[in-house]
N, C-alpha and C positions, 0 to 999 in steps of 0.2 A: 504493500500500500504506500509506503514511503516513496517508492520510485514513481508511482503514478502521481502522487502529490507534487513531487519535484518537477515532473514533466508538465503538468497542468500549469504550475506556477511559472516555469521558464517559458513555456509556449506563449502564454498570455502576455508576459512581460515583453518578450521580443516582438510579438505582434503589435502591441501598443506603441513601442518605440518606432516601429515602421509606419503604422497607420496614422498616428497623431499628427505628424508634420503634413501628411497628405490631406487629412481632413481640415487642418488649419489653413492650408493654402486654398482649398475649395471654399471654405467659409469666407475668407477674405475676398476672394474673387466674386462671390455671389452676394456679398454685402450682409451676410448673416453674422453680424458683430454686435457687441455690447458697447454702446456709445455713452460717454460721460454726459451727465445731465445737470451737474452742479447742485444736485439735491441729495440723492442717495448714492448715485454712481460717480464716485469722485476720482476714478482713475484718470491718468493724464491723457490717454488716447483710447481709441476704439480697440477692443479685444475680440478676437475670433471666438465664436460660439461653436457648438456642435461637437464638443469633446465627448459627449455621451455616445455619439455614433461610433467613434473609435473604440471606446471602452466596450460597448456592446459587441462590436465585430470581433474584438480581441477575445472576449469571453466566449463567444460562439465558436470561433476557430479553435480555441484551446480545448473547449469541451468536446468538440467533434474529434479533434486530434487525439486527445487522451482516450476517448472511447475506442478509436481505431487502434491505437497502440495496445490497449487492453485486450481487444479481440485478437490481435495478431500474436502477442507475446505473453500475455498473462492469463490466458484461458477464461476470459470473460469474468474476471473476479469482481467486477463492478455490478454484475447482474444485468437483468433486462431493463430497458428504458421504458417506463410506463407512459401512457398517453398524457399523464399530468405534466410531465416534463416538457412535452411539445406545446401543451397549452400555456405553460409558464413562459417559455421563450416567445411564443406568439403574443401573449399579453404584454410582455416586456417590450416587444417591438412596437406594439400599438401605443404603449405609454411613451415610448421614444418619439413616435410620430406626433403625438399630441404636444409633447414638449418642444419639438422642432417648429411646429406651427406657432406656438406661443412665442418662441424665441425670434422667429422671423417676422411675424405679423402682429403678435399680441392677442391674447384672449382675456376676456373678463374673468374675474375670479370665479363667478358662478358657472360660467361656461366650462372652464377647466375642471371644476369640481364635478360637474355632471359627466364629463367624458371620463374622468377617473373612476367614477362610480360604475359606469357602463363596462369599462374594461375589467374592473375588479369583480363585477357581477358575473362576467363570463368565466373568470378564474374560479370563483366560488362554485358556479354551476358545473365546472369541470371536476369538482371533487375536493378542492382545498377548503376544508371546513374545520373550524375549531369546535370540537365537541365537549372538551373539558379543559379547565385551567388548573395547573398544578403549581402552587406558590408555597415555597418553604415547607414542603411536606404535606400540605393540605390540598385536596383535590375537590374541585367544584364542577359538577356536571351542568352544562349550559342548557340542554334540552332544546326548547323552541327558540331560545335566544342564540343558538349556534350561528345561524346565517347572518343576522344583523351584527353580531359582535365580531364575526370574522371580517365583514365588510368594514366595520369601524376600525379594527386593528390594522388592516392593510391600508386604509386611507391615512391613518395616523403615521404609519411607517413611511409611506410615499411622501407625505408633506413634511415630515420631520427632517428628512434628508434635504428636501428642497429648501426649507427655511434656514438651515445652517450654511447653505451654499452662497455666502455673501462676501467672502474674502479669499484672497489667493491661497489655494491649497487647503482650505478649511474642510470642506466636505470630502475632499480626496483623502486627506490624512485620517479623518475620523472614519470614513468608509473603509479604508485599508485595514485599520486595526480591528474594526468591527467584523469585517469579512474573515480575518484570521481567527477571531474568537468564535464565529459561527462554524468555521471549518473544524476547529478543535472540539467544539461541542458536538458536532455531527460525528466526529471520529469516535468520541466516547460511546455514542449509542450505535456505532457501526452502521451509520447511514452513509454509505460510500459515495453515492452520486452527489449528495449534499456536500460532502467533503471536497470532492473535485470542483464543484461549482464555487464553493466558498473560497478556495485557494486560487482558482482561476480568476475570479473576480478581484481578489487581492492583488494578483500579479498584474492584471490590466490596470488597476488603479496605481500601482507602483510605477509602471511605465508611463502612465499619464502624468503622475506627479512630477516627473522630470521636466515637463513643460508647463505645469500648473503652479509650481512653487513660486514664491515671490522673487522677482516680478513676473507674473503669469503672462504667457503669450497666447493662451487659449483657456476657455472656461468650459466646465461641464455643461452649463446652461440648464434650463428647466428639464430639457430632454434627458440629460445624464443623471441629474440628481433624483428625478422621479423614477427613472428606470432602476437605479441602484436601490432606492428605497423599497421598490416592489420586490426585488430579489431578496433583500434582507428580511422583509416582512414575511415572505413565504418560507425562507430558510429557517426563520425562528420557529415556524410551525413544524416543518418537515424534519428538522435536524434532531429532534428529541428521540424519536424512534423511526424506524424505516417508513418514511412517508406517513407519519402518524397524524393524529388529529388533536394533539395536545400542545397547548401553549404553556411553557414552563418558566420558572423564575429566572434561570440562567440567561436565556436569550433576551428576555426583557431587560435584565440588568446590563447586558452587553450593549444594548441600545440606549442606555440611560442618558447619555449626554445629549443626543439629538432630541430625545423625548422630553427632557427637562427644558431645553431651549424653546421648543415649540409650545409646550404647556405654559411656560412663563409668558410667551408672546400673546397667546390667546387670553390668558388671565389678565394681562396688562390692558389689552384692548377692551375686554368685557367690562372690567371694573372702572375704566375711565370713560366708557360710553362710546368708544370708537368702533368702527366697523372692523370685523376680523380680517377684511381684505386690505385695510389701510397698512401701508408699509412705513417702517421707521428704521432708525439705526440704533435700536436698543437691544439687539440680539447679542448673544454671548460672544460671537466673533468680533462684533464691533467694539465691545467694551474691552475685550482682551487685546485688541489691536491698539486701543488708546493707551492701555497700561503697559504693554510689553513690546509693542511694535509688531511688524509683520512676521518676522522669523520667530520672535519670542512667543507670539500667539500660537504658532504651529507647535512649538515645543510644549507649551502648556496643554494644548488640546491633545497632543500625543500622550502626555503624561496622564491626563485625566482618563482618556479612553483606555490607556494601558492599565490603569488601576482597576477600573470597572470590569474590563475584559479578563484580566488575570484573576481577580477575585471570583468572577463568575465561573471561569473554567476550573479553578481550584475547588469551588463548591461542588462541582460534579465529580471530579476525580477523588476528592477526599470524603465524598458523601456527607457534606456539611452545607445544606442549602442556605443557612444563615450567612455564610461568607459573602454571597452575592449581595445581600442587603447591606452588609457592613461596608463593602466597597462603594456602593452607591451613596450611602450615608456619609462616608468620609469625603467624597468629592463634592456632593451637593452642599453638605454642611460647611466645607471650607469656602466655597464660592459665596454662600450667603453671609457667613460670619465675617469674611474679609470685605464684604460689600463690593465684591467684584461683579457679581451678577446674582439676580434673584432677590436681593434685599428689599428693593422697593415693592416688588410684586408680593413678597411675603407680608410686608407691612400693610399693603392695600387689603390683602385677604384677611389678615388678623383684625385690622380696623373695622372692616365690613362685618365680620362675624361678631366682634365685640359690640358693635352698635345694634345689631339685630337682637343679641341677647339682652343688652341693657334697656332696649326700648320697651320691653315688657313691664319695666318698673315705672315707666312714665305715666302720670295721671292723664287720662284722656282729655280732660278739660284744658290741659296745658299744651296739648300737641300742636295747636295752630299758632300759639304765641312763642313757644320755645324754638330757637333756631340752632341749627347744627352746622359747624364749619369744619372742613377738612382740607389741609394743604399738603400736597405730596410732590416734592421735587423729584420727579422720576429719573432725571438724568441731567447732569451739568450743574453749573453754579451761577446762573443768571439771577440778577436781583429783581425777580418778578413780583415781589411783594409791593413794590412801588406802583405796579399796575393793578394788582389784585385788591389791595386795601381800599383805594378810592371806589372801586366797583362795589365792594361790600358796604361802604358807607352810603353810597347811592341807594343800594337795595334797602338798607335800613330806613333811610329818610323817606323813601317813596313807597314803603310798605309792599315790596315785591315778595313773592312767595319763594323764589329761587333764583340764584345766579350761579352759573358754572362756567369755568374757563378751562380749556384744554389746549395746550401748546405743543407743537411738534416741529422743531427746527432741525430736520434731519442732517443737513450739511454741517451743523455745529454740534451734533450729538447732544442736543438740548431738548428736554421735555419737562413740562410743568402741568400739574393738574390741581385744581382747587374747586371746592363746591361749598356753597352757603345756601341753606334752605330751611323751611319750616320742617319740624319733625313729621308732620302730616300735611301733605300737599292737598289743595282742593281737588274735588272730584274732576276727572278728566273733562267732563262736559263744561266745567266752569273754569278751565285753564286757558290762558292765552300764552302760547309758547312761541318764542321768537329765537331763531338761530342766526347769529351775525358772524360772518367770516372776519378774521383779523389779518391784517397785512403789515408788511414792513418794506422799506426801501433799502435794499442791500447796498453796502458801501462800495463805491466805485463801479456801480453797475448801471447800465443804460436800459436794462430790461424792465419789463412791467413789474409792478409791485408783487412781492412773493407772499402767498398765503402761508401763515404760520400756525393757524389754529382757528378755533371758533369760540364764541361766547354764546351760551344758551341762557335765556331769561324766561321765567314763568311769572305772569301777573294774573290777577283775578279778572276773568273775562267780564264779570258784571261791574267792574270798576269803571265808572264813566270817564275817568282820566287815564285809562290804561294806554290808549294810543299816544296821549301826550307824554306819558312817562317813558314810553319806548322811544319816542322822538328825542326827548331830552337825553336819554342814555346814548343814542346814536351820536348826538352832538358831543357828548362828553368823550366818547371813544375817538371821535375825530380830533378833539383837543389833546388826547393822550398819544396820538400817533408819534409826535416827536420823542416822547419818553420811550416808546417801544423801539423806535429807530436807534435811540441812544444806547439802549441795552444790547441790541443786536450788534451795533457797531463796536461796542466795547468787547463783546464776546469774540467777534471776528478778529479784532486786533490782538487780543490776549490768548487766542486759541493755541493750545499746545497739548500734547498727550498728558502732561502732568497736571494740567489745569482743569481737566474734566473729571467730575466725580459722579458717582451714582448713589442712589439710595436716599434715605430720609435722615436728616440730621437729628431730629428730636422726636421721640415717641409721642410727646404730648401734642405735636402738630397734627397727628392723625386721629387720636381718640379724644373726642370732646369730653369736657368735665361732666356734662350732664348725661353722658351715656346714651344720647339719642341716636336714632337711625335715619339715614337718608331714604327718601322714598324713591320709587322707580323713576328712572330718567327717560321717560317716554313722552313722545309728542302727543298732542291731542288733535281732535278733528278740526279744531279752530287754529291749527298751526299757521304761522305767518313766516315767510322767508324774506328776510330783509338784509341787504348787503350794506356794509359800511364802506363809504368811498374814502380812501386814504387821501390825506392832503398832500399836495405836491411840494 
């Protein structure tokens, strides 16, 4: 078996070293490149996409080549290839195609999600179904939930790898180590074809990393990251026993880093009221880049994935399932404790939970008069209190029910969220909700004003002065534009890796002293959309 592993690893590595430059040249010639936009994509020049095509081709060639060598020289030790393997490679090719379309022409988030669901549904229909979950010695039969939970797991795996693919070499490095872990996990359970695919994919990623490490000359693109995520999600199911239907703790722990990053991103967007499709620069790789630089980021990512993978594999070979959980706890705990990543999201979650619990102690007669305020510097060190405090004072003096600000300055790695509202908002039918975009004029830029966030205001619809209050607020926002521009200009001038921080400086900024809970941040049927026109 060691010989076949070495063959698959070597075959895919050599294939990638040959194919990646070819794909890179084709991508550049056809214009399938990732262009800088001065918002999130801050590279200095356009970078070729389509790396996923080279990785997939290298994997397929290595898999076929290893099977052929096994048939000729090893007496079919890998066993027969079932139909599910053909379905998997077909589904991966379809996922690759969806990613290529997105890379070349762009797809809306919901369109891409729908296509992912259709591809995964075909895979599940072909027999890849999780019938039970085994975590740390405890087994849970899924029964009627088998199909939807399998769909959910594979969707999570596909998008988890996609979300961490935002820095040179990030997804490639993480994927390389995870593939080795999956291969070793499959080897423990004697799932030979899964072993070959795991190591072949690792070899393809190793060859690709030679061109994707900083400074990268080609990216995986959505095509590559989604395709790799699909393979890893399926291998996590198949590698436990020979093409089994069990999802165990070790493969989940091996995928801990991308799963943690994607979970934190979804949590951050949900708790701040943003769409889950909204992009930002608050992912793990962005923050590691700021703190350690490009190459340092890759070393840290390799170390973290190495810890979770090593502990997970040891948990199998030593028959100690708890080791996998220990490895995950060490890595995630270190990230949160050091405020490198996940600290702000953890505080948002703890604060929301504390408010829900404490709200039960509030007298119903005081719900409409008591106000709750929460300020969360998600990322960066901008002095946004000078913008937020006047808005709170305006809300108090004009008897508004709620005011919420959410800022996302991706190019500065800056994020700020604050909310002030009554403990109990008026019924939706009696709310007037206004959402006002906020803009800034970037220093030394002739381009149009850049949107940096939104202000949401809720007033009583039955208030005869409601429209007048909203008009006055819009005027105040126009007067505050110079202050917003000053903060942004100051951040742009002082921006450096050492000057950007994440997290929340004080616990009391999150949990109010009265222990009240914010109401749902939903619009009403009387919503108004009003734009603030920035002054020139």
